[in-house]
C-alpha positions in Angstrom: 101.4 99.2 122.3 101.6 101.8 125.1 99.0 101.2 127.7 98.2 102.1 131.4 101.2 102.7 133.6 103.7 103.0 130.8 101.6 105.6 129.1 101.4 107.6 132.3 105.2 107.5 132.7 105.8 108.7 129.1 103.2 111.5 129.7 105.2 112.5 132.8 108.5 112.6 130.9 106.8 114.7 128.2 105.4 117.1 130.7 108.8 117.4 132.5 110.6 118.3 129.3 107.8 120.6 128.2 107.8 122.4 131.5 111.6 122.8 131.3 111.2 125.0 128.3 111.2 122.8 125.1 107.9 123.6 123.4 108.5 121.9 120.0 106.7 118.5 120.1 109.2 117.0 117.6 112.1 118.1 119.7 110.6 116.7 122.9 110.0 113.4 121.0 113.6 113.2 119.8 115.2 114.1 123.2 113.1 111.3 124.9 114.3 108.7 122.3 117.9 109.7 122.7 117.7 109.1 126.4 115.9 105.8 126.0 118.6 104.7 123.6 121.3 105.5 126.1 119.5 103.3 128.7 118.9 100.4 126.2 122.5 100.4 125.1 123.6 99.9 128.6 120.9 97.3 129.3 122.0 95.3 126.3 125.6 95.1 127.6 124.4 94.3 131.1 122.6 91.3 129.7 125.7 90.2 127.8 127.8 90.5 130.9 125.3 88.6 133.0 125.2 85.7 130.4 129.0 85.6 130.3 129.3 85.5 134.0 126.8 82.7 134.3 128.7 80.7 131.7 132.1 81.6 133.2 133.5 83.1 130.0 135.1 86.4 129.2 133.6 88.8 126.7 135.7 89.9 123.8 136.4 93.6 124.3 136.2 94.2 120.5 132.6 93.2 120.5 131.6 95.5 123.4 130.3 99.0 123.1 131.5 100.0 126.5 135.0 98.6 126.8 137.6 98.7 129.6 139.8 101.7 129.8 139.6 105.2 128.3 137.4 106.5 125.4 138.5 109.4 123.3 135.5 111.5 122.7 137.3 114.2 120.7 140.8 114.9 119.5 140.4 118.6 119.0 139.8 119.7 121.6 140.9 116.5 123.3 138.2 115.1 125.4 138.8 111.8 127.2 136.8 109.8 129.7 136.5 106.2 131.0 134.1 104.0 129.1 132.4 103.0 132.3 131.4 106.6 132.9 129.5 106.6 129.6 127.1 103.9 130.9 123.6 104.7 132.1 124.2 102.4 135.1 127.0 104.8 136.1 125.8 108.3 135.4 122.2 107.8 136.6 123.5 107.7 140.2 125.3 111.1 139.9 123.9 114.2 141.5 122.0 116.3 138.9 124.7 118.9 138.0 127.4 116.3 137.5 125.0 114.0 135.6 124.0 116.8 133.2 127.7 117.7 132.6 128.6 114.0 132.0 125.7 113.4 129.5 126.2 116.7 127.7 130.0 116.5 127.4 130.7 112.8 127.1 127.7 110.5 126.7 125.7 112.2 123.9 128.8 112.9 121.8 129.8 109.3 122.3 126.5 107.8 121.0 126.7 110.1 118.0 130.0 108.6 117.0 129.1 105.0 117.4 130.4 103.1 114.3 134.0 104.3 114.5 133.7 106.7 111.6 132.1 104.2 109.2 129.3 105.6 106.9 126.5 103.6 108.6 122.8 104.4 108.7 123.2 105.3 112.4 126.1 107.6 111.9 124.4 109.4 109.0 121.2 110.2 110.8 122.8 111.0 114.2 125.4 113.3 112.7 123.4 116.5 113.1 121.5 115.8 116.3 121.8 118.1 119.3 121.3 117.4 123.0 118.7 120.0 124.1 117.6 118.9 127.6 117.8 122.4 129.2 118.8 121.9 132.8 120.3 119.4 135.3 117.0 119.3 137.2 115.0 118.3 134.1 117.5 115.7 133.1 117.5 114.2 136.6 113.7 113.9 136.6 113.6 112.3 133.1 116.4 109.8 134.0 114.5 108.8 137.2 111.3 108.3 135.2 113.0 106.1 132.6 114.6 104.1 135.4 111.1 103.4 136.7 109.9 102.0 133.3 109.8 98.3 132.3 112.4 98.1 129.5 112.0 94.4 128.8 109.8 95.1 125.7 111.9 94.2 122.7 110.7 97.2 120.7 110.0 99.8 123.3 111.6 102.4 121.1 109.0 101.8 118.5 106.2 101.7 121.0 107.2 104.9 122.6 107.6 106.6 119.2 104.2 105.4 118.1 102.6 106.8 121.2 104.4 110.1 120.9 103.5 110.5 117.3 99.8 110.2 118.3 100.4 112.7 121.2 101.7 115.4 118.8 98.8 114.7 116.4 101.3 113.7 113.6 100.1 110.1 113.4 97.7 109.6 110.5 98.8 112.6 108.4 99.6 111.4 104.9 98.7 107.9 106.0 101.6 107.7 108.5 101.0 105.7 111.6 103.0 102.9 113.1 101.8 99.3 112.6 100.9 97.6 115.9 103.7 95.2 116.9 101.4 92.2 117.3 100.3 92.7 113.6 103.9 93.0 112.5 104.8 89.9 114.4 101.9 88.0 112.8 103.0 89.0 109.3 106.6 88.0 110.0 105.4 84.6 111.3 103.3 84.2 108.1 106.3 85.0 105.9 108.9 83.0 107.9 112.1 84.9 106.8 115.3 82.9 106.4 119.0 83.8 106.5 119.0 83.6 102.7 116.5 86.5 102.4 117.2 90.1 101.4 114.5 91.9 103.4 113.0 95.3 102.4 110.5 97.7 103.8 110.4 100.7 101.4 108.1 102.6 103.7 109.8 101.6 106.9 108.8 104.2 109.5 110.5 103.2 112.8 111.6 99.9 111.2 109.1 97.6 112.9 109.1 95.0 110.2 112.9 94.9 110.0 113.2 94.8 113.8 110.8 91.9 114.1 112.4 90.0 111.2 115.8 90.4 113.0 114.2 89.1 116.2 112.6 86.1 114.3 115.9 85.2 112.7 117.8 85.5 116.0 115.3 83.1 117.6 114.9 80.6 114.8 118.4 80.5 113.4 120.5 80.9 116.5 123.0 78.2 115.6 123.4 79.3 111.9 124.0 82.9 113.1 127.1 81.7 114.9 128.8 81.3 111.4 130.8 84.3 110.5 129.4 84.8 107.0 125.8 84.6 108.2 126.4 87.0 111.0 128.2 89.4 108.7 125.2 89.4 106.3 122.8 89.8 109.2 124.6 92.9 110.4 125.0 94.5 107.0 123.3 93.6 103.8 120.3 91.5 104.9 118.0 94.4 105.9 117.0 97.4 103.9 114.6 100.2 104.6 113.7 103.6 103.1 111.7 106.6 104.3 111.4 110.3 103.7 111.2 111.3 107.4 114.6 111.9 109.0 113.2 111.3 112.5 111.9 107.9 111.4 115.2 107.0 109.8 117.0 107.9 113.0 114.7 105.9 115.2 114.9 103.0 112.8 118.7 103.0 112.8 118.7 103.1 116.6 116.1 100.3 116.7 118.2 98.1 114.4 121.4 98.7 116.4 119.7 97.6 119.6 118.8 94.3 117.8 122.4 93.7 116.8 122.1 95.0 113.2 125.0 97.5 113.1 124.9 98.5 109.5 121.5 98.0 107.8 120.9 99.6 104.4 118.6 102.3 105.8 118.4 105.5 103.8 116.4 108.6 102.9 114.6 107.9 99.7 111.2 108.5 98.1 110.6 104.9 97.1 108.0 105.8 94.5 110.1 108.4 92.6 112.3 107.9 89.6 115.3 108.3 91.9 114.6 104.8 93.1 116.2 102.6 90.5 116.4 99.4 92.5 114.7 96.6 90.6 114.6 92.8 91.0 116.8 92.8 94.1 114.8 91.6 97.1 113.5 88.2 98.1 111.1 89.4 100.8 109.1 92.6 101.2 106.9 93.3 104.2 105.3 96.8 104.5 102.5 99.0 105.6 102.8 101.7 103.0 100.9 105.1 103.3 97.2 104.8 102.6 95.9 108.3 102.1 99.0 109.9 100.6 99.4 111.2 97.1 102.5 112.3 95.1 103.2 114.6 92.2 102.6 112.7 89.0 105.8 113.9 87.4 107.9 112.5 90.3 106.5 109.0 90.0 108.8 106.4 88.4 107.7 105.8 84.9 107.5 102.0 85.1 105.0 102.3 88.0 102.8 104.7 86.0 102.9 102.3 83.1 101.6 99.5 85.4 99.2 101.6 87.4 98.4 105.1 86.2 97.4 106.8 89.5 98.6 109.2 92.2 97.2 106.9 95.0 100.2 105.7 97.1 98.4 102.5 98.3 98.2 101.3 94.6 101.6 102.6 93.6 103.4 100.8 96.4 101.9 97.5 95.3 103.2 98.2 91.8 106.6 99.1 93.3 106.7 95.7 95.1 106.3 93.8 91.9 109.3 95.7 90.5 111.7 95.6 93.5 111.2 91.8 94.2 113.4 89.3 92.4 111.7 86.4 90.6 110.5 84.1 93.3 110.5 86.9 95.9 107.6 87.2 98.3 105.6 90.1 99.6 103.1 90.7 102.4 101.6 94.2 102.4 98.9 95.8 104.5 96.4 97.6 102.2 93.1 99.6 102.8 90.0 97.6 101.8 89.4 99.9 98.9 92.4 98.3 97.1 90.5 95.0 97.1 87.3 96.3 95.4 87.9 99.8 94.0 86.4 100.2 90.6 88.8 102.7 89.0 91.1 101.6 86.2 94.1 101.8 88.5 92.5 99.6 91.1 91.5 97.0 88.6 94.9 97.2 86.9 96.9 96.4 90.1 94.6 93.5 91.1 94.8 92.1 87.6 98.6 92.4 87.7 98.8 90.4 91.0 96.5 87.7 89.7 97.5 87.4 86.0 101.2 88.3 86.0 102.2 87.3 89.6 101.0 84.5 91.9 98.5 85.9 94.4 98.6 83.7 97.5 96.3 85.1 100.1 94.0 88.0 101.2 93.6 88.3 105.0 90.8 90.6 106.0 91.5 92.4 109.3 88.9 94.1 111.6 88.5 97.8 111.1 89.7 98.8 114.6 93.3 97.4 114.2 94.8 100.9 113.7 92.7 102.8 116.3 93.1 105.3 117.8 95.0 106.6 114.8 92.7 105.5 112.1 89.5 103.5 111.8 90.0 102.3 108.2 89.3 98.7 107.3 92.4 96.9 106.1 93.7 93.6 104.8 97.0 91.8 104.2 97.8 90.9 100.6 100.4 88.2 100.1 101.9 87.3 96.7 104.9 85.8 95.0 106.6 87.5 92.1 106.8 85.3 89.0 106.2 87.7 86.1 104.6 84.7 84.4 101.4 84.3 86.4 100.7 81.2 88.4 97.6 82.2 90.4 95.4 79.1 90.7 93.3 79.9 93.7 93.5 82.5 96.4 93.2 81.8 100.1 90.9 84.1 102.1 90.7 84.5 105.9 88.1 86.6 107.7 89.9 87.8 110.8 87.4 89.1 113.4 89.6 89.8 116.5 93.3 90.6 117.2 93.4 90.3 121.0 92.5 93.9 121.7 89.2 95.8 121.8 88.4 97.5 118.5 87.7 100.9 120.1 90.1 103.8 120.8 91.2 102.2 124.1 92.4 99.0 122.5 92.3 97.1 125.8 93.4 93.4 125.8 90.6 90.9 125.3 90.5 87.1 125.1 89.3 86.8 121.5 92.3 86.6 119.2 92.3 85.0 115.7 96.1 85.7 115.1 97.3 82.2 116.2 94.6 80.6 114.0 95.5 82.8 111.0 99.2 81.7 111.2 98.3 78.0 111.7 95.7 77.9 108.9 97.9 79.8 106.4 100.9 77.4 107.0 98.8 74.3 106.5 96.3 75.6 103.9 97.3 73.1 101.3 97.4 70.1 103.6 93.7 69.9 104.6 90.5 69.4 102.7 89.2 72.8 101.4 87.0 74.5 103.9 83.4 75.5 103.2 82.9 79.2 102.5 80.8 79.6 105.7 84.0 79.0 107.7 86.7 81.5 108.7 89.1 80.6 105.9 88.5 79.2 102.4 89.9 79.1 98.8 88.4 80.9 95.8 89.4 79.7 92.3 91.0 82.2 90.0 88.3 81.9 87.4 85.6 83.0 89.8 87.7 86.1 90.8 88.2 87.0 87.2 84.5 86.6 86.5 83.9 89.2 89.4 86.1 91.8 87.8 89.1 90.8 89.9 87.2 91.8 93.1 89.2 90.6 96.2 86.7 91.6 98.9 86.1 88.6 101.1 82.4 89.5 101.4 82.1 88.8 97.7 82.8 85.1 98.2 82.0 84.3 101.8 78.7 82.5 102.4 76.5 82.9 105.5 74.4 80.1 107.0 70.9 81.4 107.8 69.2 79.3 110.5 65.4 79.6 110.7 64.3 80.9 114.1 61.0 79.6 115.3 58.8 81.8 117.6 55.7 80.9 119.6 52.3 81.7 118.0 50.9 85.2 118.6 48.1 83.8 120.8 50.7 82.3 123.2 52.7 85.6 123.4 49.5 87.6 124.1 48.5 85.1 126.9 52.0 85.5 128.5 51.7 89.3 128.4 48.2 89.1 130.0 49.7 86.9 132.8 52.5 89.3 133.4 50.1 92.2 133.6 47.9 90.4 136.1 51.0 89.7 138.3 52.0 93.4 138.2 48.5 94.6 139.1 48.3 92.2 142.1 51.7 93.2 143.4 51.0 96.9 142.9 47.8 96.6 145.1 49.8 95.0 147.9 52.4 97.8 147.7 49.7 100.5 147.6 48.0 99.0 150.7 51.3 99.0 152.6 51.9 102.7 151.8 48.3 103.7 152.8 48.7 102.0 156.2 51.8 103.9 157.2 
């Protein structure tokens, strides 16, 4: 989440590029992300080199992006330079004209060809990109501004992209806005991905769920990732993501590469259309699909229409998840509250599917300000396991009131934060005696949910303790008012006397 000083720096970079003559907001956004990527690539290798030096070991040149010796940028015409001159830590110290020439002639063409000719997500979505920073002066100012930024944030590319989307008023259109990183992190912690999972986000945006899953696996399975077969899966087939926005796909591919995932299965695809024929393939889906979007009825995959006859994307994506998961696969999806209690046939059909045909595990109600300033819609997280044979016995509900930030447009950090408790209570929900429905979390039996028309709104089941408040008798209150009036009159006379004697 972009706040305070970092926001001001991004605003400054935006203004510099805009003043330099680039007036297309999307172009400004893309040029900023390319330069951030150049910086982060070098930062990653600097960290690797620092760790190697501390351990007294030598890095394998094959595993390095910036190697020793010369780099062939192009054969025809032949363009060659030293790898070290492609690094941010080298060219950011050059005088503006030489820096501009170096980035334009060598660095940008180099990052476009990362992957050594393989057909990777990164190479596909970088292929047609163009370096459009107009002058040496503009580039020098932007480079200085990026140097002044704190780049220790693991997903700064996503954070900056989220902020810039809002800045160009693109966020929220067709339900598109980036999920806050702390919410993504909570969902990943709830689902606890493993190295055996095939992880998908079919509405991936800037790949926040995939990036956080990669970070979770790197942290929790560090030893197992040392095995060659595990690392190969991690870098290639473990992560998949689809979107219909080329800019999102490009940022997602950059994001994954920065997290050590060189060849994720990221591709341009309308996940709801008949062109998507992937079924029964994934063991874990985490997503925040578009809320307010709609699609042409004739383009929607027929098996989704059969399950849920609607054009509402928030319902169709839930239907899609039941199709793309393998048996035993798990899903955690953010949904607008209307999905939980909507009365249309399609709303009821998808809820019935999750409860009767799959195993609905949990519904976590989130506060309505989670997506501000982009949207004020109330949302929840729906978690289920695909069985195609039912299995819902009871559903765990949690009433989340705070996420560590104010629920207004400013989203300032606050002390109140239910996220640690959500994670803890979910993981041990079967180990403790069932909670009373006046508490933050509780179970509701399937039979009761069915009786209520498959309504999954937490307010349908939560109970409130009403405590009688006793007030003094009216005679006592009137006596207290009379006493206060007498005191006021006495003090007013004293003040009046002082003023008259001046």
